N, C-alpha and C positions, 0 to 999 in steps of 0.2 A: 504494500500500500504506500502511496505517495501523498503527502499533504499538498493541498493546493491553496495558494494565496489568492486573496481577493482580486488582485490585478489581472491574474490569468483568466479568471472567470469573467471579469468585466470586459476584457479585450475580446473574448469569445462572443459574449452576448451583444456587445455594442458594435463590434466590427468597425472600430473607428481608426485603427492604425493598421495599414495593410501588412506590414511585416510582423508586428507583434500579434495581430489577430490571426494571421496564418499560422504562426508558430504555436499559439495557444490552441488553435483548432487541431493541428497535427498532434500535439501532446494529448489533448482530450480524446482524440480518436484512437490513440494508442492504449488507452485504459481498457481493461477487461474485467469481468467479474472475479477472476482469480488474482488480478493485480489492479484493484480499483484506486480511485482518487478519493482522499479524505477531505471533507469540507467542514471546518469547525463552525460553531454557532457564531463566533465573532466574525469570521470571513463572510458567512451568509448574511448576517445583519448589515455588515459593511457593503456587501454587494448590492443589496436591495436599496440601501441609502444612496450609493453612488449612481446606480442606474436611474433612480428617480430624480435625484437632485442635479446631477451633472448632465445626464443625457435626456432628461424629461420623459422617461419611459412611463407609460400609463400603468395604473394598478393591475389591470387585466393582463397586460404583457408581463409584468413582474411576477404575478401569480403563475403564469405559464412557465416562466423560466425556472422558478423554484420547483414547480411540479415536475418539470422535465428532469431535474436532478433527483428528486424523490423517487421517480418512477424508473430510473436507470440503474441497472445492476452494476454499472461501471463507477458509481459514486457511493460512498458511505458518508452520510451526513450525521454529524454529531447530534445526538438527541432526536433521532428521526420522528419519534412520537410527538415530541414538543414542536418540532418544525411543522409536522402535518396539522396538528391542532392549531398552532399559531396562524398557519396559512388559511384555515377555515375562518378564524376570527378576522384576519386581515381582509378577506373577501367580503365579509358582511358588516364590518365595523368601519368607522372613519379613523381608527387608530393607525399609528405608524407600525410597520412590521416589527421593528425592534421592541416596541411596547407590547405587542402581542406575544413575542418570544419571552419577554421578561415575565409577563403575567402567567403564561402557560407553564413556564419553568417553575415558578413558585407554586402554582396549583398542583403540579405533579409531585412536588416535594411536600405537599400537605398544607400549604399556606391557605388560609380561608380567604385572604385578600392580600393585595399588594398596595402599599401606600405610595403616594407620589405627590409632587408639587405641580405636575403637568396637568393643567385643567382639561385639555383635550383627552389625554389618556384616562383621566378619572371618569370620563363619561361612558366607558364601556364596562361590562360586567367583569368583576374580579379586581378592579382597580378602585382605590378610594383616595380622595383628595385629603391630604394631611393638613 
């Protein structure tokens, strides 16, 4: 297994730099179920943020990108259950993906709620404004 940094995934999904995007695509195509790529929660949260804020990617496309990785045996996502649950929240709430990951991670660890100073995040289930 090989860990994958955010910038490799961003180049693959954004296709914004001909050389780096090609190299990222070649690397990702070399992954197999026996030799998958590992994507940490930090890299995944960063990826969604970068694709949304820097490239203006719409929520539906972001969800598609994460689902593509979740559904691929060539990827191992840290906390796949958390990611899948956070993605469902992200699809149906106005919260940021990172907030959904934070709340779902806490929930799966037994937290009855997650406190925050973020007014927007506090508007969805499981988050409470402090």
